[in-house]
FILOLO-335052 format. One record per residue (C-alpha): x, y, z; residue number from 1; chain; residue in three letters. Coordinates in nm, 3 decimals. Layout:
BEGIN
(node (X; Y; Z); NUM; A; ALA)
...
This chain:
BEGIN
(node (-10.277; 15.673; -3.131); 1; A; MET)
(node (-10.072; 15.592; -3.474); 2; A; SER)
(node (-9.735; 15.412; -3.391); 3; A; THR)
(node (-9.413; 15.571; -3.594); 4; A; THR)
(node (-9.373; 15.207; -3.798); 5; A; THR)
(node (-9.772; 15.161; -3.901); 6; A; HIS)
(node (-9.763; 15.540; -4.022); 7; A; TYR)
(node (-9.467; 15.549; -4.297); 8; A; HIS)
(node (-9.628; 15.174; -4.320); 9; A; LEU)
(node (-9.952; 15.293; -4.429); 10; A; MET)
(node (-9.837; 15.580; -4.615); 11; A; ASN)
(node (-9.602; 15.402; -4.802); 12; A; GLU)
(node (-9.848; 15.123; -4.938); 13; A; LEU)
(node (-10.043; 15.452; -5.091); 14; A; LYS)
(node (-9.782; 15.587; -5.300); 15; A; GLN)
(node (-9.749; 15.200; -5.499); 16; A; ARG)
(node (-10.083; 15.276; -5.636); 17; A; HIS)
(node (-9.907; 15.554; -5.856); 18; A; LYS)
(node (-9.818; 15.336; -6.128); 19; A; VAL)
(node (-10.201; 15.188; -6.171); 20; A; ILE)
(node (-10.235; 15.648; -6.219); 21; A; ALA)
(node (-9.910; 15.616; -6.496); 22; A; GLU)
(node (-10.092; 15.329; -6.689); 23; A; LEU)
(node (-10.401; 15.590; -6.700); 24; A; ILE)
(node (-10.207; 15.822; -6.811); 25; A; SER)
(node (-10.462; 16.041; -6.991); 26; A; ASN)
(node (-10.752; 15.836; -7.087); 27; A; SER)
(node (-11.047; 15.823; -6.984); 28; A; SER)
(node (-11.171; 15.559; -6.722); 29; A; VAL)
(node (-11.419; 15.262; -6.763); 30; A; VAL)
(node (-11.498; 15.221; -6.370); 31; A; TYR)
(node (-11.656; 14.854; -6.369); 32; A; LEU)
(node (-11.783; 14.596; -6.092); 33; A; ASP)
(node (-11.950; 14.840; -5.900); 34; A; VAL)
(node (-12.016; 14.653; -5.557); 35; A; PRO)
(node (-12.388; 14.688; -5.531); 36; A; PHE)
(node (-12.410; 14.504; -5.233); 37; A; TYR)
(node (-12.339; 14.516; -4.873); 38; A; ARG)
(node (-12.021; 14.365; -4.789); 39; A; ASN)
(node (-11.799; 14.665; -4.670); 40; A; VAL)
(node (-11.502; 14.535; -4.774); 41; A; GLY)
(node (-11.562; 14.589; -5.140); 42; A; ASP)
(node (-11.690; 14.965; -5.041); 43; A; LEU)
(node (-11.400; 14.985; -4.897); 44; A; LEU)
(node (-11.234; 14.925; -5.171); 45; A; ILE)
(node (-11.482; 15.080; -5.420); 46; A; MET)
(node (-11.482; 15.400; -5.204); 47; A; GLN)
(node (-11.065; 15.391; -5.199); 48; A; GLY)
(node (-11.033; 15.377; -5.536); 49; A; THR)
(node (-11.251; 15.649; -5.612); 50; A; LEU)
(node (-11.017; 15.855; -5.396); 51; A; THR)
(node (-10.750; 15.797; -5.552); 52; A; PHE)
(node (-10.905; 15.816; -5.904); 53; A; PHE)
(node (-10.971; 16.199; -5.745); 54; A; LYS)
(node (-10.637; 16.232; -5.636); 55; A; HIS)
(node (-10.450; 16.188; -5.923); 56; A; TYR)
(node (-10.716; 16.412; -6.174); 57; A; SER)
(node (-10.792; 16.046; -6.307); 58; A; ILE)
(node (-11.131; 16.116; -6.564); 59; A; GLN)
(node (-11.442; 15.859; -6.514); 60; A; VAL)
(node (-11.648; 15.838; -6.807); 61; A; LYS)
(node (-11.900; 15.644; -6.638); 62; A; PHE)
(node (-11.965; 15.387; -6.324); 63; A; LYS)
(node (-12.144; 15.010; -6.383); 64; A; SER)
(node (-12.208; 14.743; -6.147); 65; A; SER)
(node (-12.119; 14.383; -6.383); 66; A; TRP)
(node (-12.490; 14.327; -6.422); 67; A; PHE)
(node (-12.566; 14.667; -6.574); 68; A; ASN)
(node (-12.263; 14.770; -6.806); 69; A; THR)
(node (-12.362; 14.957; -7.098); 70; A; PRO)
(node (-12.121; 14.862; -7.377); 71; A; GLU)
(node (-12.241; 15.058; -7.593); 72; A; SER)
(node (-12.135; 15.344; -7.391); 73; A; ARG)
(node (-11.726; 15.232; -7.426); 74; A; ILE)
(node (-11.512; 15.430; -7.654); 75; A; GLY)
(node (-11.243; 15.306; -7.832); 76; A; SER)
(node (-11.000; 15.545; -7.656); 77; A; LYS)
(node (-11.107; 15.449; -7.318); 78; A; ASP)
(node (-10.915; 15.251; -7.060); 79; A; VAL)
(node (-11.135; 14.964; -6.881); 80; A; LEU)
(node (-11.104; 14.916; -6.496); 81; A; VAL)
(node (-11.214; 14.612; -6.288); 82; A; PHE)
(node (-11.328; 14.693; -5.940); 83; A; GLN)
(node (-11.006; 14.538; -5.734); 84; A; GLY)
(node (-11.077; 14.289; -5.460); 85; A; GLY)
(node (-11.072; 13.886; -5.398); 86; A; GLY)
(node (-11.346; 13.806; -5.690); 87; A; ASN)
(node (-11.074; 13.675; -5.994); 88; A; LEU)
(node (-11.193; 13.343; -5.952); 89; A; GLY)
(node (-11.490; 13.070; -5.937); 90; A; ASP)
(node (-11.620; 13.169; -5.605); 91; A; LEU)
(node (-11.821; 13.446; -5.739); 92; A; TYR)
(node (-11.962; 13.410; -6.034); 93; A; TYR)
(node (-12.108; 13.742; -6.167); 94; A; GLY)
(node (-11.721; 13.943; -6.131); 95; A; CYS)
(node (-11.596; 13.700; -6.303); 96; A; GLN)
(node (-11.857; 13.718; -6.585); 97; A; HIS)
(node (-11.854; 13.998; -6.622); 98; A; LEU)
(node (-11.483; 14.001; -6.670); 99; A; ARG)
(node (-11.460; 13.739; -6.927); 100; A; GLU)
(node (-11.725; 13.860; -7.134); 101; A; SER)
(node (-11.580; 14.227; -7.203); 102; A; LEU)
(node (-11.217; 14.158; -7.193); 103; A; ILE)
(node (-11.267; 13.994; -7.502); 104; A; PRO)
(node (-11.410; 14.228; -7.664); 105; A; LYS)
(node (-11.244; 14.498; -7.610); 106; A; PHE)
(node (-10.919; 14.420; -7.771); 107; A; THR)
(node (-10.809; 14.751; -7.924); 108; A; ASN)
(node (-10.853; 14.864; -7.535); 109; A; ASN)
(node (-10.596; 14.892; -7.251); 110; A; ARG)
(node (-10.730; 14.708; -6.946); 111; A; ILE)
(node (-10.647; 14.731; -6.569); 112; A; ILE)
(node (-10.791; 14.446; -6.349); 113; A; ILE)
(node (-10.685; 14.664; -5.969); 114; A; LEU)
(node (-10.534; 14.462; -5.750); 115; A; PRO)
(node (-10.741; 14.136; -5.680); 116; A; GLN)
(node (-10.653; 13.787; -5.524); 117; A; THR)
(node (-10.673; 13.513; -5.729); 118; A; ILE)
(node (-10.854; 13.166; -5.577); 119; A; HIS)
(node (-10.989; 12.921; -5.836); 120; A; PHE)
(node (-11.110; 12.600; -5.666); 121; A; GLU)
(node (-11.211; 12.436; -6.060); 122; A; ASP)
(node (-10.874; 12.421; -6.233); 123; A; ASP)
(node (-11.038; 12.368; -6.597); 124; A; LYS)
(node (-11.179; 12.697; -6.511); 125; A; LYS)
(node (-10.850; 12.869; -6.479); 126; A; PHE)
(node (-10.739; 12.685; -6.751); 127; A; GLN)
(node (-11.036; 12.896; -6.957); 128; A; ARG)
(node (-10.961; 13.190; -6.746); 129; A; CYS)
(node (-10.612; 13.234; -6.898); 130; A; CYS)
(node (-10.708; 13.142; -7.256); 131; A; GLU)
(node (-10.908; 13.408; -7.198); 132; A; CYS)
(node (-10.685; 13.710; -7.096); 133; A; PHE)
(node (-10.402; 13.584; -7.256); 134; A; ARG)
(node (-10.562; 13.660; -7.639); 135; A; LYS)
(node (-10.553; 14.029; -7.473); 136; A; HIS)
(node (-10.255; 14.239; -7.597); 137; A; PRO)
(node (-10.263; 14.539; -7.340); 138; A; ASP)
(node (-10.396; 14.321; -7.024); 139; A; LEU)
(node (-10.282; 14.486; -6.705); 140; A; HIS)
(node (-10.367; 14.233; -6.366); 141; A; ILE)
(node (-10.257; 14.363; -6.034); 142; A; CYS)
(node (-10.270; 14.105; -5.766); 143; A; VAL)
(node (-10.211; 14.149; -5.375); 144; A; ARG)
(node (-9.977; 13.828; -5.278); 145; A; ASP)
(node (-9.761; 13.696; -5.422); 146; A; GLN)
(node (-9.928; 13.325; -5.518); 147; A; LYS)
(node (-10.189; 13.539; -5.649); 148; A; SER)
(node (-9.864; 13.682; -5.894); 149; A; PHE)
(node (-9.771; 13.337; -6.003); 150; A; GLU)
(node (-10.129; 13.277; -6.117); 151; A; LEU)
(node (-10.190; 13.603; -6.304); 152; A; ALA)
(node (-9.856; 13.483; -6.506); 153; A; ARG)
(node (-10.032; 13.273; -6.658); 154; A; GLN)
(node (-10.271; 13.511; -6.792); 155; A; MET)
(node (-10.089; 13.808; -6.901); 156; A; THR)
(node (-9.728; 13.936; -6.907); 157; A; ASP)
(node (-9.817; 14.253; -6.702); 158; A; ASN)
(node (-9.878; 14.215; -6.341); 159; A; VAL)
(node (-9.838; 14.419; -6.106); 160; A; TYR)
(node (-9.778; 14.336; -5.730); 161; A; LEU)
(node (-9.952; 14.647; -5.522); 162; A; LEU)
(node (-10.151; 14.663; -5.198); 163; A; PRO)
(node (-10.553; 14.659; -5.166); 164; A; ASP)
(node (-10.691; 14.994; -5.310); 165; A; MET)
(node (-10.864; 15.056; -4.973); 166; A; ALA)
(node (-10.555; 15.190; -4.863); 167; A; HIS)
(node (-10.597; 15.518; -5.034); 168; A; GLN)
(node (-10.869; 15.599; -4.742); 169; A; LEU)
(node (-10.615; 15.631; -4.525); 170; A; TYR)
(node (-10.610; 15.736; -4.265); 171; A; PRO)
(node (-10.948; 15.770; -4.141); 172; A; LEU)
(node (-11.034; 15.889; -3.841); 173; A; THR)
(node (-11.213; 15.695; -3.547); 174; A; ALA)
(node (-11.332; 15.835; -3.198); 175; A; THR)
(node (-11.183; 15.730; -2.925); 176; A; ARG)
(node (-11.281; 15.387; -2.768); 177; A; ALA)
(node (-11.578; 15.458; -2.524); 178; A; THR)
(node (-11.565; 15.027; -2.426); 179; A; GLU)
(node (-11.231; 14.851; -2.335); 180; A; ASN)
(node (-11.380; 14.573; -2.546); 181; A; ALA)
(node (-11.309; 14.316; -2.793); 182; A; THR)
(node (-11.482; 14.285; -3.131); 183; A; LEU)
(node (-11.538; 14.001; -3.346); 184; A; GLY)
(node (-11.564; 14.055; -3.719); 185; A; LEU)
(node (-11.658; 13.693; -3.889); 186; A; PHE)
(node (-11.777; 13.564; -4.170); 187; A; ARG)
(node (-12.032; 13.379; -4.174); 188; A; LYS)
(node (-11.990; 13.295; -4.605); 189; A; ASP)
(node (-11.809; 13.039; -4.765); 190; A; ILE)
(node (-11.422; 13.156; -4.710); 191; A; GLU)
(node (-11.533; 13.118; -4.368); 192; A; ALA)
(node (-11.321; 12.850; -4.144); 193; A; LEU)
(node (-11.419; 12.723; -3.821); 194; A; PRO)
(node (-11.361; 13.077; -3.578); 195; A; VAL)
(node (-11.050; 13.033; -3.354); 196; A; SER)
(node (-10.891; 13.105; -3.016); 197; A; LYS)
(node (-11.011; 13.201; -2.664); 198; A; GLU)
(node (-11.069; 13.573; -2.726); 199; A; PHE)
(node (-11.357; 13.717; -2.564); 200; A; ARG)
(node (-11.538; 13.910; -2.795); 201; A; CYS)
(node (-11.824; 14.156; -2.604); 202; A; GLU)
(node (-11.952; 14.177; -2.957); 203; A; THR)
(node (-11.982; 13.971; -3.248); 204; A; ILE)
(node (-12.089; 14.085; -3.576); 205; A; THR)
(node (-12.025; 14.011; -3.950); 206; A; ASP)
(node (-12.068; 14.297; -4.250); 207; A; TRP)
(node (-12.375; 14.164; -4.342); 208; A; ASN)
(node (-12.521; 14.168; -3.964); 209; A; LEU)
(node (-12.426; 14.521; -3.905); 210; A; MET)
(node (-12.757; 14.653; -4.175); 211; A; PHE)
(node (-13.007; 14.363; -4.082); 212; A; SER)
(node (-13.263; 14.748; -4.060); 213; A; ASN)
(node (-13.152; 14.830; -4.393); 214; A; ARG)
(node (-13.127; 14.536; -4.573); 215; A; ASN)
(node (-13.470; 14.493; -4.726); 216; A; LYS)
(node (-13.367; 14.874; -4.848); 217; A; LEU)
(node (-13.070; 14.755; -4.982); 218; A; ILE)
(node (-13.185; 14.408; -5.143); 219; A; VAL)
(node (-13.492; 14.626; -5.333); 220; A; THR)
(node (-13.202; 14.873; -5.450); 221; A; ALA)
(node (-13.019; 14.633; -5.606); 222; A; TYR)
(node (-13.319; 14.453; -5.800); 223; A; ARG)
(node (-13.440; 14.758; -5.938); 224; A; ILE)
(node (-13.077; 14.870; -6.078); 225; A; SER)
(node (-13.061; 14.514; -6.218); 226; A; ARG)
(node (-13.376; 14.476; -6.337); 227; A; ALA)
(node (-13.310; 14.764; -6.558); 228; A; LEU)
(node (-13.065; 14.648; -6.715); 229; A; GLY)
(node (-13.253; 14.318; -6.788); 230; A; VAL)
(node (-13.463; 14.543; -6.973); 231; A; ILE)
(node (-13.257; 14.726; -7.120); 232; A; GLY)
(node (-13.187; 15.088; -6.944); 233; A; LEU)
(node (-12.864; 15.054; -6.852); 234; A; ASN)
(node (-12.734; 15.366; -7.062); 235; A; SER)
(node (-13.020; 15.608; -6.916); 236; A; LEU)
(node (-13.058; 15.504; -6.594); 237; A; LEU)
(node (-12.821; 15.243; -6.532); 238; A; GLY)
(node (-12.578; 15.565; -6.449); 239; A; ALA)
(node (-12.840; 15.692; -6.224); 240; A; PHE)
(node (-12.877; 15.426; -5.980); 241; A; THR)
(node (-12.528; 15.324; -5.951); 242; A; THR)
(node (-12.439; 15.718; -5.828); 243; A; GLU)
(node (-12.689; 15.664; -5.619); 244; A; CYS)
(node (-12.617; 15.359; -5.430); 245; A; TRP)
(node (-12.255; 15.489; -5.423); 246; A; ILE)
(node (-12.347; 15.803; -5.216); 247; A; LYS)
(node (-12.606; 15.553; -4.983); 248; A; ALA)
(node (-12.304; 15.318; -4.978); 249; A; SER)
(node (-12.077; 15.572; -4.795); 250; A; ARG)
(node (-12.338; 15.558; -4.474); 251; A; SER)
(node (-12.275; 15.163; -4.500); 252; A; LEU)
(node (-11.916; 15.177; -4.408); 253; A; THR)
(node (-11.964; 15.484; -4.157); 254; A; LYS)
(node (-12.127; 15.248; -3.963); 255; A; SER)
(node (-11.881; 14.981; -3.930); 256; A; ALA)
(node (-11.615; 15.267; -3.848); 257; A; VAL)
(node (-11.875; 15.442; -3.587); 258; A; LYS)
(node (-11.842; 15.032; -3.478); 259; A; LEU)
(node (-11.488; 15.016; -3.456); 260; A; TYR)
(node (-11.444; 15.322; -3.258); 261; A; SER)
(node (-11.641; 15.167; -2.997); 262; A; ARG)
(node (-11.398; 14.921; -2.931); 263; A; HIS)
(node (-11.020; 14.913; -2.838); 264; A; SER)
(node (-10.963; 14.597; -2.999); 265; A; HIS)
(node (-11.057; 14.381; -3.302); 266; A; ILE)
(node (-11.023; 14.055; -3.404); 267; A; VAL)
(node (-11.122; 13.925; -3.741); 268; A; THR)
(node (-11.109; 13.692; -4.000); 269; A; ASP)
(node (-11.231; 13.927; -4.276); 270; A; ARG)
(node (-10.955; 14.086; -4.525); 271; A; LEU)
(node (-11.118; 14.439; -4.508); 272; A; HIS)
(node (-11.128; 14.383; -4.132); 273; A; GLY)
(node (-10.756; 14.363; -4.129); 274; A; HIS)
(node (-10.753; 14.693; -4.372); 275; A; ILE)
(node (-11.034; 14.896; -4.163); 276; A; LEU)
(node (-10.856; 14.827; -3.838); 277; A; ALA)
(node (-10.510; 14.920; -4.061); 278; A; CYS)
(node (-10.675; 15.220; -4.175); 279; A; LEU)
(node (-10.845; 15.338; -3.828); 280; A; LEU)
(node (-10.508; 15.291; -3.622); 281; A; ASP)
(node (-10.657; 15.013; -3.385); 282; A; LYS)
(node (-10.456; 14.727; -3.284); 283; A; PRO)
(node (-10.610; 14.391; -3.385); 284; A; HIS)
(node (-10.579; 14.028; -3.431); 285; A; VAL)
(node (-10.618; 13.852; -3.771); 286; A; VAL)
(node (-10.734; 13.513; -3.851); 287; A; LEU)
(node (-10.707; 13.312; -4.200); 288; A; ASP)
(node (-10.970; 13.314; -4.418); 289; A; ASN)
(node (-11.047; 12.928; -4.588); 290; A; SER)
(node (-10.766; 12.974; -4.839); 291; A; TYR)
(node (-10.498; 13.156; -4.701); 292; A; GLY)
(node (-10.598; 13.524; -4.850); 293; A; LYS)
(node (-10.562; 13.688; -4.524); 294; A; ASN)
(node (-10.237; 13.583; -4.437); 295; A; SER)
(node (-10.089; 13.605; -4.807); 296; A; ARG)
(node (-10.170; 13.922; -4.773); 297; A; TYR)
(node (-9.992; 14.055; -4.450); 298; A; MET)
(node (-9.721; 13.901; -4.554); 299; A; GLN)
(node (-9.669; 14.114; -4.864); 300; A; CYS)
(node (-9.800; 14.444; -4.710); 301; A; TRP)
(node (-9.910; 14.475; -4.331); 302; A; THR)
(node (-9.701; 14.238; -4.091); 303; A; ALA)
(node (-9.429; 14.518; -4.023); 304; A; LYS)
(node (-9.731; 14.668; -3.847); 305; A; SER)
(node (-9.715; 14.745; -3.496); 306; A; ASP)
(node (-10.086; 14.723; -3.391); 307; A; LEU)
(node (-10.099; 14.385; -3.642); 308; A; VAL)
(node (-10.129; 14.032; -3.468); 309; A; THR)
(node (-10.182; 13.688; -3.707); 310; A; LEU)
(node (-10.295; 13.391; -3.529); 311; A; GLN)
(node (-10.271; 13.098; -3.794); 312; A; ILE)
(node (-10.411; 12.828; -3.500); 313; A; ASP)
(node (-10.814; 12.775; -3.465); 314; A; SER)
(node (-10.982; 12.728; -3.139); 315; A; ALA)
(node (-11.293; 12.900; -2.973); 316; A; GLU)
(node (-11.408; 13.217; -2.965); 317; A; VAL)
(node (-11.630; 13.327; -2.658); 318; A; SER)
(node (-11.859; 13.546; -2.714); 319; A; ASP)
(node (-11.831; 13.788; -2.437); 320; A; GLY)
(node (-12.183; 13.939; -2.461); 321; A; GLY)
(node (-12.366; 14.110; -2.730); 322; A; ARG)
């Protein structure tokens, strides 16, 4: 059951996205960098963004992933809208390459980057990005935390501090917990820290581990879509495969909701492990990722929720029996 403080906070975060609708105004949108992979966090961002477009009656001309964008279909009056997330930086090549490739080509179009966390390991790559972005006269960057805001101000004067687009999905409906048990959702990738403390987790998993029975199908669909881009069939079939993927991806987020619903408490070092718990009104503990993304986000947006606890120090997590 949602508490009053949490309920009002979540609804207030949804309202903050209105400024993006005002930037788009009555223009049609090209929605870029659709996540064609099994990261539930990015899929929640995408589904929140699509909900946002629908809520504000925004016309979406077409949607595409980073590897299958048909540039010839982008009109002179279209607003280019890039997916939000945590990939503005040098950790994830494809998404950043798409931004640095398209932004210099479409200087007459308004461009909006939806709420991102910015992180560069290499200062030279950061400076190159700043030089690329600064040349665009109508680039608007939305960021999810104060440090990213300071970095984005070196890229453009048009910077907005806003919460993650997944908040547009609030509230999601969870069934009553069937187990008085804790779910541990922990990263297995380049953003992972040694996982923390004496939490007894009856289930321990990560996004990709949830879908082991569907991994081959997802990888096959990704390869087919990417191959279409390589051979130049973006305009004909790219939009179709993207729409098919968007529909199929809903089953992945539903699986995550079902897993969360079974457990009474959550412990996670994933930002969208935290946000999904917020969307479901689940009490949870948040650990940080490798560069402080989670704590930076919470300090801006969710720390006041009475369902959330931030744990900074680290120690061992016990497996209570998966």
